[in-house]
Chimera marker file (.cmm) of the C-alpha trace (Angstrom):
<marker_set name="trace">
<marker id="1" x="66.664" y="112.212" z="152.111" r="1" g="1" b="0" radius="0.5"/>
<marker id="2" x="68.889" y="111.940" z="149.041" r="1" g="1" b="0" radius="0.5"/>
<marker id="3" x="69.363" y="108.466" z="147.648" r="1" g="1" b="0" radius="0.5"/>
<marker id="4" x="73.052" y="107.669" z="147.060" r="1" g="1" b="0" radius="0.5"/>
<marker id="5" x="74.143" y="106.988" z="143.501" r="1" g="1" b="0" radius="0.5"/>
<marker id="6" x="75.490" y="103.647" z="142.395" r="1" g="1" b="0" radius="0.5"/>
<marker id="7" x="76.558" y="101.789" z="139.273" r="1" g="1" b="0" radius="0.5"/>
<marker id="8" x="73.870" y="101.205" z="136.606" r="1" g="1" b="0" radius="0.5"/>
<marker id="9" x="71.634" y="98.167" z="136.816" r="1" g="1" b="0" radius="0.5"/>
<marker id="10" x="72.357" y="95.198" z="134.556" r="1" g="1" b="0" radius="0.5"/>
<marker id="11" x="70.945" y="95.848" z="131.060" r="1" g="1" b="0" radius="0.5"/>
<marker id="12" x="68.382" y="93.500" z="129.553" r="1" g="1" b="0" radius="0.5"/>
<marker id="13" x="69.677" y="91.337" z="126.670" r="1" g="1" b="0" radius="0.5"/>
<marker id="14" x="69.922" y="93.393" z="123.472" r="1" g="1" b="0" radius="0.5"/>
<marker id="15" x="68.159" y="92.455" z="120.236" r="1" g="1" b="0" radius="0.5"/>
<marker id="16" x="69.932" y="92.046" z="116.905" r="1" g="1" b="0" radius="0.5"/>
<marker id="17" x="68.172" y="92.283" z="113.547" r="1" g="1" b="0" radius="0.5"/>
<marker id="18" x="69.364" y="91.880" z="109.979" r="1" g="1" b="0" radius="0.5"/>
<marker id="19" x="68.341" y="94.720" z="107.647" r="1" g="1" b="0" radius="0.5"/>
<marker id="20" x="69.870" y="95.627" z="104.275" r="1" g="1" b="0" radius="0.5"/>
<marker id="21" x="73.256" y="93.948" z="104.727" r="1" g="1" b="0" radius="0.5"/>
<marker id="22" x="73.805" y="95.238" z="108.230" r="1" g="1" b="0" radius="0.5"/>
<marker id="23" x="73.116" y="94.051" z="111.744" r="1" g="1" b="0" radius="0.5"/>
<marker id="24" x="71.206" y="96.476" z="113.942" r="1" g="1" b="0" radius="0.5"/>
<marker id="25" x="71.786" y="96.177" z="117.694" r="1" g="1" b="0" radius="0.5"/>
<marker id="26" x="69.144" y="97.653" z="120.007" r="1" g="1" b="0" radius="0.5"/>
<marker id="27" x="68.930" y="97.659" z="123.793" r="1" g="1" b="0" radius="0.5"/>
<marker id="28" x="67.023" y="99.347" z="126.590" r="1" g="1" b="0" radius="0.5"/>
<marker id="29" x="68.798" y="101.739" z="128.907" r="1" g="1" b="0" radius="0.5"/>
<marker id="30" x="68.960" y="100.136" z="132.349" r="1" g="1" b="0" radius="0.5"/>
<marker id="31" x="68.224" y="102.037" z="135.557" r="1" g="1" b="0" radius="0.5"/>
<marker id="32" x="71.079" y="104.535" z="135.937" r="1" g="1" b="0" radius="0.5"/>
<marker id="33" x="70.712" y="104.474" z="139.751" r="1" g="1" b="0" radius="0.5"/>
<marker id="34" x="70.996" y="108.238" z="140.182" r="1" g="1" b="0" radius="0.5"/>
<marker id="35" x="73.902" y="108.989" z="137.836" r="1" g="1" b="0" radius="0.5"/>
<marker id="36" x="73.638" y="109.397" z="134.055" r="1" g="1" b="0" radius="0.5"/>
<marker id="37" x="74.926" y="106.625" z="131.833" r="1" g="1" b="0" radius="0.5"/>
<marker id="38" x="77.952" y="107.967" z="129.980" r="1" g="1" b="0" radius="0.5"/>
<marker id="39" x="78.967" y="104.946" z="127.935" r="1" g="1" b="0" radius="0.5"/>
<marker id="40" x="77.946" y="101.498" z="126.766" r="1" g="1" b="0" radius="0.5"/>
<marker id="41" x="80.325" y="98.682" z="126.009" r="1" g="1" b="0" radius="0.5"/>
<marker id="42" x="78.866" y="96.686" z="123.122" r="1" g="1" b="0" radius="0.5"/>
<marker id="43" x="80.335" y="93.182" z="122.990" r="1" g="1" b="0" radius="0.5"/>
<marker id="44" x="79.815" y="91.028" z="119.888" r="1" g="1" b="0" radius="0.5"/>
<marker id="45" x="80.458" y="87.286" z="119.950" r="1" g="1" b="0" radius="0.5"/>
<marker id="46" x="83.042" y="86.077" z="117.456" r="1" g="1" b="0" radius="0.5"/>
<marker id="47" x="83.293" y="82.894" z="115.374" r="1" g="1" b="0" radius="0.5"/>
<marker id="48" x="84.363" y="80.608" z="118.233" r="1" g="1" b="0" radius="0.5"/>
<marker id="49" x="81.106" y="81.196" z="120.117" r="1" g="1" b="0" radius="0.5"/>
<marker id="50" x="82.946" y="82.094" z="123.327" r="1" g="1" b="0" radius="0.5"/>
<marker id="51" x="84.941" y="85.300" z="122.873" r="1" g="1" b="0" radius="0.5"/>
<marker id="52" x="83.273" y="88.719" z="122.676" r="1" g="1" b="0" radius="0.5"/>
<marker id="53" x="84.918" y="91.755" z="121.041" r="1" g="1" b="0" radius="0.5"/>
<marker id="54" x="84.029" y="95.412" z="120.576" r="1" g="1" b="0" radius="0.5"/>
<marker id="55" x="83.659" y="97.165" z="117.225" r="1" g="1" b="0" radius="0.5"/>
<marker id="56" x="84.436" y="100.842" z="117.751" r="1" g="1" b="0" radius="0.5"/>
<marker id="57" x="84.049" y="102.187" z="114.220" r="1" g="1" b="0" radius="0.5"/>
<marker id="58" x="80.301" y="101.502" z="113.941" r="1" g="1" b="0" radius="0.5"/>
<marker id="59" x="79.271" y="100.676" z="117.515" r="1" g="1" b="0" radius="0.5"/>
<marker id="60" x="81.358" y="102.934" z="119.718" r="1" g="1" b="0" radius="0.5"/>
<marker id="61" x="79.348" y="103.056" z="122.927" r="1" g="1" b="0" radius="0.5"/>
<marker id="62" x="81.189" y="106.227" z="123.985" r="1" g="1" b="0" radius="0.5"/>
<marker id="63" x="79.530" y="108.135" z="121.156" r="1" g="1" b="0" radius="0.5"/>
<marker id="64" x="76.834" y="110.378" z="122.733" r="1" g="1" b="0" radius="0.5"/>
<marker id="65" x="74.463" y="109.683" z="119.816" r="1" g="1" b="0" radius="0.5"/>
<marker id="66" x="74.709" y="105.922" z="120.414" r="1" g="1" b="0" radius="0.5"/>
<marker id="67" x="74.321" y="106.400" z="124.183" r="1" g="1" b="0" radius="0.5"/>
<marker id="68" x="71.154" y="108.451" z="123.604" r="1" g="1" b="0" radius="0.5"/>
<marker id="69" x="69.674" y="106.176" z="120.923" r="1" g="1" b="0" radius="0.5"/>
<marker id="70" x="70.636" y="102.841" z="122.549" r="1" g="1" b="0" radius="0.5"/>
<marker id="71" x="71.191" y="101.410" z="119.078" r="1" g="1" b="0" radius="0.5"/>
<marker id="72" x="73.948" y="100.980" z="116.533" r="1" g="1" b="0" radius="0.5"/>
<marker id="73" x="74.409" y="99.265" z="113.174" r="1" g="1" b="0" radius="0.5"/>
<marker id="74" x="77.329" y="97.288" z="111.781" r="1" g="1" b="0" radius="0.5"/>
<marker id="75" x="77.797" y="96.331" z="108.119" r="1" g="1" b="0" radius="0.5"/>
<marker id="76" x="77.774" y="92.553" z="107.647" r="1" g="1" b="0" radius="0.5"/>
<marker id="77" x="81.129" y="92.858" z="105.847" r="1" g="1" b="0" radius="0.5"/>
<marker id="78" x="82.696" y="93.987" z="109.151" r="1" g="1" b="0" radius="0.5"/>
<marker id="79" x="81.271" y="90.988" z="111.014" r="1" g="1" b="0" radius="0.5"/>
<marker id="80" x="82.541" y="88.602" z="108.323" r="1" g="1" b="0" radius="0.5"/>
<marker id="81" x="86.097" y="89.950" z="108.818" r="1" g="1" b="0" radius="0.5"/>
<marker id="82" x="88.545" y="89.507" z="111.703" r="1" g="1" b="0" radius="0.5"/>
<marker id="83" x="88.275" y="89.589" z="114.697" r="1" g="1" b="0" radius="0.5"/>
<marker id="84" x="84.659" y="88.374" z="114.449" r="1" g="1" b="0" radius="0.5"/>
<marker id="85" x="85.046" y="86.127" z="111.368" r="1" g="1" b="0" radius="0.5"/>
<marker id="86" x="81.366" y="85.198" z="111.455" r="1" g="1" b="0" radius="0.5"/>
<marker id="87" x="80.006" y="83.150" z="108.583" r="1" g="1" b="0" radius="0.5"/>
<marker id="88" x="76.871" y="83.413" z="106.492" r="1" g="1" b="0" radius="0.5"/>
<marker id="89" x="73.904" y="81.983" z="108.369" r="1" g="1" b="0" radius="0.5"/>
<marker id="90" x="75.332" y="82.958" z="111.797" r="1" g="1" b="0" radius="0.5"/>
<marker id="91" x="73.005" y="84.310" z="114.497" r="1" g="1" b="0" radius="0.5"/>
<marker id="92" x="74.706" y="87.438" z="115.912" r="1" g="1" b="0" radius="0.5"/>
<marker id="93" x="74.976" y="87.482" z="119.727" r="1" g="1" b="0" radius="0.5"/>
<marker id="94" x="75.671" y="90.684" z="121.691" r="1" g="1" b="0" radius="0.5"/>
<marker id="95" x="76.132" y="91.694" z="125.355" r="1" g="1" b="0" radius="0.5"/>
<marker id="96" x="75.849" y="95.228" z="126.768" r="1" g="1" b="0" radius="0.5"/>
<marker id="97" x="77.587" y="96.880" z="129.743" r="1" g="1" b="0" radius="0.5"/>
<marker id="98" x="76.356" y="100.293" z="130.928" r="1" g="1" b="0" radius="0.5"/>
<marker id="99" x="78.735" y="102.736" z="132.612" r="1" g="1" b="0" radius="0.5"/>
<marker id="100" x="78.164" y="105.829" z="134.758" r="1" g="1" b="0" radius="0.5"/>
<marker id="101" x="80.707" y="107.865" z="136.707" r="1" g="1" b="0" radius="0.5"/>
<marker id="102" x="80.604" y="105.302" z="139.526" r="1" g="1" b="0" radius="0.5"/>
<marker id="103" x="81.439" y="102.278" z="137.384" r="1" g="1" b="0" radius="0.5"/>
<marker id="104" x="80.230" y="99.531" z="135.096" r="1" g="1" b="0" radius="0.5"/>
<marker id="105" x="77.061" y="97.509" z="135.335" r="1" g="1" b="0" radius="0.5"/>
<marker id="106" x="77.215" y="93.755" z="135.131" r="1" g="1" b="0" radius="0.5"/>
<marker id="107" x="77.192" y="92.338" z="131.582" r="1" g="1" b="0" radius="0.5"/>
<marker id="108" x="73.776" y="91.699" z="130.149" r="1" g="1" b="0" radius="0.5"/>
<marker id="109" x="72.891" y="88.193" z="129.143" r="1" g="1" b="0" radius="0.5"/>
<marker id="110" x="73.569" y="87.694" z="125.444" r="1" g="1" b="0" radius="0.5"/>
<marker id="111" x="70.840" y="88.834" z="123.098" r="1" g="1" b="0" radius="0.5"/>
<marker id="112" x="70.432" y="87.788" z="119.480" r="1" g="1" b="0" radius="0.5"/>
<marker id="113" x="67.982" y="87.430" z="116.601" r="1" g="1" b="0" radius="0.5"/>
<marker id="114" x="69.833" y="88.854" z="113.601" r="1" g="1" b="0" radius="0.5"/>
<marker id="115" x="71.039" y="86.139" z="111.243" r="1" g="1" b="0" radius="0.5"/>
<marker id="116" x="73.621" y="87.099" z="108.634" r="1" g="1" b="0" radius="0.5"/>
<marker id="117" x="71.942" y="86.176" z="105.366" r="1" g="1" b="0" radius="0.5"/>
<marker id="118" x="70.919" y="87.646" z="102.063" r="1" g="1" b="0" radius="0.5"/>
<marker id="119" x="68.658" y="86.506" z="99.288" r="1" g="1" b="0" radius="0.5"/>
<marker id="120" x="70.290" y="84.254" z="96.725" r="1" g="1" b="0" radius="0.5"/>
<marker id="121" x="71.026" y="85.511" z="93.241" r="1" g="1" b="0" radius="0.5"/>
<marker id="122" x="68.600" y="84.379" z="90.555" r="1" g="1" b="0" radius="0.5"/>
<marker id="123" x="69.561" y="81.206" z="88.677" r="1" g="1" b="0" radius="0.5"/>
<marker id="124" x="71.413" y="81.738" z="85.402" r="1" g="1" b="0" radius="0.5"/>
<marker id="125" x="71.654" y="79.881" z="82.090" r="1" g="1" b="0" radius="0.5"/>
<marker id="126" x="68.130" y="78.450" z="82.304" r="1" g="1" b="0" radius="0.5"/>
<marker id="127" x="67.407" y="76.113" z="79.409" r="1" g="1" b="0" radius="0.5"/>
<marker id="128" x="65.150" y="73.235" z="78.467" r="1" g="1" b="0" radius="0.5"/>
<marker id="129" x="66.495" y="69.693" z="78.260" r="1" g="1" b="0" radius="0.5"/>
<marker id="130" x="64.870" y="68.695" z="74.987" r="1" g="1" b="0" radius="0.5"/>
<marker id="131" x="65.556" y="64.981" z="75.489" r="1" g="1" b="0" radius="0.5"/>
<marker id="132" x="63.003" y="64.817" z="78.337" r="1" g="1" b="0" radius="0.5"/>
<marker id="133" x="60.203" y="66.739" z="76.590" r="1" g="1" b="0" radius="0.5"/>
<marker id="134" x="56.861" y="64.955" z="76.274" r="1" g="1" b="0" radius="0.5"/>
<marker id="135" x="53.363" y="66.152" z="75.434" r="1" g="1" b="0" radius="0.5"/>
<marker id="136" x="52.766" y="66.907" z="79.144" r="1" g="1" b="0" radius="0.5"/>
<marker id="137" x="56.198" y="67.635" z="80.668" r="1" g="1" b="0" radius="0.5"/>
<marker id="138" x="59.343" y="69.606" z="80.159" r="1" g="1" b="0" radius="0.5"/>
<marker id="139" x="62.688" y="69.448" z="81.968" r="1" g="1" b="0" radius="0.5"/>
<marker id="140" x="64.785" y="72.467" z="82.797" r="1" g="1" b="0" radius="0.5"/>
<marker id="141" x="68.380" y="72.935" z="83.844" r="1" g="1" b="0" radius="0.5"/>
<marker id="142" x="70.167" y="75.960" z="85.287" r="1" g="1" b="0" radius="0.5"/>
<marker id="143" x="73.176" y="77.090" z="87.233" r="1" g="1" b="0" radius="0.5"/>
<marker id="144" x="73.021" y="78.758" z="90.618" r="1" g="1" b="0" radius="0.5"/>
<marker id="145" x="73.624" y="82.499" z="90.657" r="1" g="1" b="0" radius="0.5"/>
<marker id="146" x="76.949" y="83.761" z="91.988" r="1" g="1" b="0" radius="0.5"/>
<marker id="147" x="75.717" y="84.068" z="95.587" r="1" g="1" b="0" radius="0.5"/>
<marker id="148" x="73.597" y="81.628" z="97.567" r="1" g="1" b="0" radius="0.5"/>
<marker id="149" x="72.809" y="84.361" z="100.092" r="1" g="1" b="0" radius="0.5"/>
<marker id="150" x="75.046" y="82.800" z="102.687" r="1" g="1" b="0" radius="0.5"/>
<marker id="151" x="73.130" y="79.603" z="103.310" r="1" g="1" b="0" radius="0.5"/>
<marker id="152" x="72.335" y="76.521" z="101.241" r="1" g="1" b="0" radius="0.5"/>
<marker id="153" x="69.566" y="76.806" z="98.674" r="1" g="1" b="0" radius="0.5"/>
<marker id="154" x="67.018" y="74.118" z="99.523" r="1" g="1" b="0" radius="0.5"/>
<marker id="155" x="64.377" y="74.644" z="96.840" r="1" g="1" b="0" radius="0.5"/>
<marker id="156" x="63.376" y="76.641" z="93.783" r="1" g="1" b="0" radius="0.5"/>
<marker id="157" x="59.992" y="77.954" z="92.755" r="1" g="1" b="0" radius="0.5"/>
<marker id="158" x="59.378" y="77.642" z="89.024" r="1" g="1" b="0" radius="0.5"/>
<marker id="159" x="56.588" y="79.391" z="87.187" r="1" g="1" b="0" radius="0.5"/>
<marker id="160" x="55.795" y="79.667" z="83.493" r="1" g="1" b="0" radius="0.5"/>
<marker id="161" x="53.354" y="81.404" z="81.186" r="1" g="1" b="0" radius="0.5"/>
<marker id="162" x="51.723" y="79.811" z="78.182" r="1" g="1" b="0" radius="0.5"/>
<link id1="1" id2="2" r="1" g="1" b="0" radius="0.2"/>
<link id1="2" id2="3" r="1" g="1" b="0" radius="0.2"/>
<link id1="3" id2="4" r="1" g="1" b="0" radius="0.2"/>
<link id1="4" id2="5" r="1" g="1" b="0" radius="0.2"/>
<link id1="5" id2="6" r="1" g="1" b="0" radius="0.2"/>
<link id1="6" id2="7" r="1" g="1" b="0" radius="0.2"/>
<link id1="7" id2="8" r="1" g="1" b="0" radius="0.2"/>
<link id1="8" id2="9" r="1" g="1" b="0" radius="0.2"/>
<link id1="9" id2="10" r="1" g="1" b="0" radius="0.2"/>
<link id1="10" id2="11" r="1" g="1" b="0" radius="0.2"/>
<link id1="11" id2="12" r="1" g="1" b="0" radius="0.2"/>
<link id1="12" id2="13" r="1" g="1" b="0" radius="0.2"/>
<link id1="13" id2="14" r="1" g="1" b="0" radius="0.2"/>
<link id1="14" id2="15" r="1" g="1" b="0" radius="0.2"/>
<link id1="15" id2="16" r="1" g="1" b="0" radius="0.2"/>
<link id1="16" id2="17" r="1" g="1" b="0" radius="0.2"/>
<link id1="17" id2="18" r="1" g="1" b="0" radius="0.2"/>
<link id1="18" id2="19" r="1" g="1" b="0" radius="0.2"/>
<link id1="19" id2="20" r="1" g="1" b="0" radius="0.2"/>
<link id1="20" id2="21" r="1" g="1" b="0" radius="0.2"/>
<link id1="21" id2="22" r="1" g="1" b="0" radius="0.2"/>
<link id1="22" id2="23" r="1" g="1" b="0" radius="0.2"/>
<link id1="23" id2="24" r="1" g="1" b="0" radius="0.2"/>
<link id1="24" id2="25" r="1" g="1" b="0" radius="0.2"/>
<link id1="25" id2="26" r="1" g="1" b="0" radius="0.2"/>
<link id1="26" id2="27" r="1" g="1" b="0" radius="0.2"/>
<link id1="27" id2="28" r="1" g="1" b="0" radius="0.2"/>
<link id1="28" id2="29" r="1" g="1" b="0" radius="0.2"/>
<link id1="29" id2="30" r="1" g="1" b="0" radius="0.2"/>
<link id1="30" id2="31" r="1" g="1" b="0" radius="0.2"/>
<link id1="31" id2="32" r="1" g="1" b="0" radius="0.2"/>
<link id1="32" id2="33" r="1" g="1" b="0" radius="0.2"/>
<link id1="33" id2="34" r="1" g="1" b="0" radius="0.2"/>
<link id1="34" id2="35" r="1" g="1" b="0" radius="0.2"/>
<link id1="35" id2="36" r="1" g="1" b="0" radius="0.2"/>
<link id1="36" id2="37" r="1" g="1" b="0" radius="0.2"/>
<link id1="37" id2="38" r="1" g="1" b="0" radius="0.2"/>
<link id1="38" id2="39" r="1" g="1" b="0" radius="0.2"/>
<link id1="39" id2="40" r="1" g="1" b="0" radius="0.2"/>
<link id1="40" id2="41" r="1" g="1" b="0" radius="0.2"/>
<link id1="41" id2="42" r="1" g="1" b="0" radius="0.2"/>
<link id1="42" id2="43" r="1" g="1" b="0" radius="0.2"/>
<link id1="43" id2="44" r="1" g="1" b="0" radius="0.2"/>
<link id1="44" id2="45" r="1" g="1" b="0" radius="0.2"/>
<link id1="45" id2="46" r="1" g="1" b="0" radius="0.2"/>
<link id1="46" id2="47" r="1" g="1" b="0" radius="0.2"/>
<link id1="47" id2="48" r="1" g="1" b="0" radius="0.2"/>
<link id1="48" id2="49" r="1" g="1" b="0" radius="0.2"/>
<link id1="49" id2="50" r="1" g="1" b="0" radius="0.2"/>
<link id1="50" id2="51" r="1" g="1" b="0" radius="0.2"/>
<link id1="51" id2="52" r="1" g="1" b="0" radius="0.2"/>
<link id1="52" id2="53" r="1" g="1" b="0" radius="0.2"/>
<link id1="53" id2="54" r="1" g="1" b="0" radius="0.2"/>
<link id1="54" id2="55" r="1" g="1" b="0" radius="0.2"/>
<link id1="55" id2="56" r="1" g="1" b="0" radius="0.2"/>
<link id1="56" id2="57" r="1" g="1" b="0" radius="0.2"/>
<link id1="57" id2="58" r="1" g="1" b="0" radius="0.2"/>
<link id1="58" id2="59" r="1" g="1" b="0" radius="0.2"/>
<link id1="59" id2="60" r="1" g="1" b="0" radius="0.2"/>
<link id1="60" id2="61" r="1" g="1" b="0" radius="0.2"/>
<link id1="61" id2="62" r="1" g="1" b="0" radius="0.2"/>
<link id1="62" id2="63" r="1" g="1" b="0" radius="0.2"/>
<link id1="63" id2="64" r="1" g="1" b="0" radius="0.2"/>
<link id1="64" id2="65" r="1" g="1" b="0" radius="0.2"/>
<link id1="65" id2="66" r="1" g="1" b="0" radius="0.2"/>
<link id1="66" id2="67" r="1" g="1" b="0" radius="0.2"/>
<link id1="67" id2="68" r="1" g="1" b="0" radius="0.2"/>
<link id1="68" id2="69" r="1" g="1" b="0" radius="0.2"/>
<link id1="69" id2="70" r="1" g="1" b="0" radius="0.2"/>
<link id1="70" id2="71" r="1" g="1" b="0" radius="0.2"/>
<link id1="71" id2="72" r="1" g="1" b="0" radius="0.2"/>
<link id1="72" id2="73" r="1" g="1" b="0" radius="0.2"/>
<link id1="73" id2="74" r="1" g="1" b="0" radius="0.2"/>
<link id1="74" id2="75" r="1" g="1" b="0" radius="0.2"/>
<link id1="75" id2="76" r="1" g="1" b="0" radius="0.2"/>
<link id1="76" id2="77" r="1" g="1" b="0" radius="0.2"/>
<link id1="77" id2="78" r="1" g="1" b="0" radius="0.2"/>
<link id1="78" id2="79" r="1" g="1" b="0" radius="0.2"/>
<link id1="79" id2="80" r="1" g="1" b="0" radius="0.2"/>
<link id1="80" id2="81" r="1" g="1" b="0" radius="0.2"/>
<link id1="81" id2="82" r="1" g="1" b="0" radius="0.2"/>
<link id1="82" id2="83" r="1" g="1" b="0" radius="0.2"/>
<link id1="83" id2="84" r="1" g="1" b="0" radius="0.2"/>
<link id1="84" id2="85" r="1" g="1" b="0" radius="0.2"/>
<link id1="85" id2="86" r="1" g="1" b="0" radius="0.2"/>
<link id1="86" id2="87" r="1" g="1" b="0" radius="0.2"/>
<link id1="87" id2="88" r="1" g="1" b="0" radius="0.2"/>
<link id1="88" id2="89" r="1" g="1" b="0" radius="0.2"/>
<link id1="89" id2="90" r="1" g="1" b="0" radius="0.2"/>
<link id1="90" id2="91" r="1" g="1" b="0" radius="0.2"/>
<link id1="91" id2="92" r="1" g="1" b="0" radius="0.2"/>
<link id1="92" id2="93" r="1" g="1" b="0" radius="0.2"/>
<link id1="93" id2="94" r="1" g="1" b="0" radius="0.2"/>
<link id1="94" id2="95" r="1" g="1" b="0" radius="0.2"/>
<link id1="95" id2="96" r="1" g="1" b="0" radius="0.2"/>
<link id1="96" id2="97" r="1" g="1" b="0" radius="0.2"/>
<link id1="97" id2="98" r="1" g="1" b="0" radius="0.2"/>
<link id1="98" id2="99" r="1" g="1" b="0" radius="0.2"/>
<link id1="99" id2="100" r="1" g="1" b="0" radius="0.2"/>
<link id1="100" id2="101" r="1" g="1" b="0" radius="0.2"/>
<link id1="101" id2="102" r="1" g="1" b="0" radius="0.2"/>
<link id1="102" id2="103" r="1" g="1" b="0" radius="0.2"/>
<link id1="103" id2="104" r="1" g="1" b="0" radius="0.2"/>
<link id1="104" id2="105" r="1" g="1" b="0" radius="0.2"/>
<link id1="105" id2="106" r="1" g="1" b="0" radius="0.2"/>
<link id1="106" id2="107" r="1" g="1" b="0" radius="0.2"/>
<link id1="107" id2="108" r="1" g="1" b="0" radius="0.2"/>
<link id1="108" id2="109" r="1" g="1" b="0" radius="0.2"/>
<link id1="109" id2="110" r="1" g="1" b="0" radius="0.2"/>
<link id1="110" id2="111" r="1" g="1" b="0" radius="0.2"/>
<link id1="111" id2="112" r="1" g="1" b="0" radius="0.2"/>
<link id1="112" id2="113" r="1" g="1" b="0" radius="0.2"/>
<link id1="113" id2="114" r="1" g="1" b="0" radius="0.2"/>
<link id1="114" id2="115" r="1" g="1" b="0" radius="0.2"/>
<link id1="115" id2="116" r="1" g="1" b="0" radius="0.2"/>
<link id1="116" id2="117" r="1" g="1" b="0" radius="0.2"/>
<link id1="117" id2="118" r="1" g="1" b="0" radius="0.2"/>
<link id1="118" id2="119" r="1" g="1" b="0" radius="0.2"/>
<link id1="119" id2="120" r="1" g="1" b="0" radius="0.2"/>
<link id1="120" id2="121" r="1" g="1" b="0" radius="0.2"/>
<link id1="121" id2="122" r="1" g="1" b="0" radius="0.2"/>
<link id1="122" id2="123" r="1" g="1" b="0" radius="0.2"/>
<link id1="123" id2="124" r="1" g="1" b="0" radius="0.2"/>
<link id1="124" id2="125" r="1" g="1" b="0" radius="0.2"/>
<link id1="125" id2="126" r="1" g="1" b="0" radius="0.2"/>
<link id1="126" id2="127" r="1" g="1" b="0" radius="0.2"/>
<link id1="127" id2="128" r="1" g="1" b="0" radius="0.2"/>
<link id1="128" id2="129" r="1" g="1" b="0" radius="0.2"/>
<link id1="129" id2="130" r="1" g="1" b="0" radius="0.2"/>
<link id1="130" id2="131" r="1" g="1" b="0" radius="0.2"/>
<link id1="131" id2="132" r="1" g="1" b="0" radius="0.2"/>
<link id1="132" id2="133" r="1" g="1" b="0" radius="0.2"/>
<link id1="133" id2="134" r="1" g="1" b="0" radius="0.2"/>
<link id1="134" id2="135" r="1" g="1" b="0" radius="0.2"/>
<link id1="135" id2="136" r="1" g="1" b="0" radius="0.2"/>
<link id1="136" id2="137" r="1" g="1" b="0" radius="0.2"/>
<link id1="137" id2="138" r="1" g="1" b="0" radius="0.2"/>
<link id1="138" id2="139" r="1" g="1" b="0" radius="0.2"/>
<link id1="139" id2="140" r="1" g="1" b="0" radius="0.2"/>
<link id1="140" id2="141" r="1" g="1" b="0" radius="0.2"/>
<link id1="141" id2="142" r="1" g="1" b="0" radius="0.2"/>
<link id1="142" id2="143" r="1" g="1" b="0" radius="0.2"/>
<link id1="143" id2="144" r="1" g="1" b="0" radius="0.2"/>
<link id1="144" id2="145" r="1" g="1" b="0" radius="0.2"/>
<link id1="145" id2="146" r="1" g="1" b="0" radius="0.2"/>
<link id1="146" id2="147" r="1" g="1" b="0" radius="0.2"/>
<link id1="147" id2="148" r="1" g="1" b="0" radius="0.2"/>
<link id1="148" id2="149" r="1" g="1" b="0" radius="0.2"/>
<link id1="149" id2="150" r="1" g="1" b="0" radius="0.2"/>
<link id1="150" id2="151" r="1" g="1" b="0" radius="0.2"/>
<link id1="151" id2="152" r="1" g="1" b="0" radius="0.2"/>
<link id1="152" id2="153" r="1" g="1" b="0" radius="0.2"/>
<link id1="153" id2="154" r="1" g="1" b="0" radius="0.2"/>
<link id1="154" id2="155" r="1" g="1" b="0" radius="0.2"/>
<link id1="155" id2="156" r="1" g="1" b="0" radius="0.2"/>
<link id1="156" id2="157" r="1" g="1" b="0" radius="0.2"/>
<link id1="157" id2="158" r="1" g="1" b="0" radius="0.2"/>
<link id1="158" id2="159" r="1" g="1" b="0" radius="0.2"/>
<link id1="159" id2="160" r="1" g="1" b="0" radius="0.2"/>
<link id1="160" id2="161" r="1" g="1" b="0" radius="0.2"/>
<link id1="161" id2="162" r="1" g="1" b="0" radius="0.2"/>
</marker_set>
């Protein structure tokens, strides 16, 4: 007895990771229910936290290589721009829809994990504040580097060599 084909099962939530100024999106292929998956729709949540959009330049789920690999990568610069307009420190949420010749699966639940962030630039213009110097202490001042890495700097680690 031949089992009839049907739409793919609902995919599990994808996982996003931040690596080298890009967000990697990875998911597992759901059960195809007897008919090969031909496309994925990769939906990325935008700045308002409600709307999801596709990004077809880097994550075109019709691309056979992306269908086979079940992964794609998007430069952070793309996610910072319209229509996503995400901000530094944002956790990137994604949904996946699988498609075979009989139709679309249900949307996955949103998956996430990749936070848009980079390391801050090193402080600049470091100098001693002579006024506060004693036999056991020194005081330093500096300016932040040009980039905070996308989130507030909350502390500095200072080391010195005698």
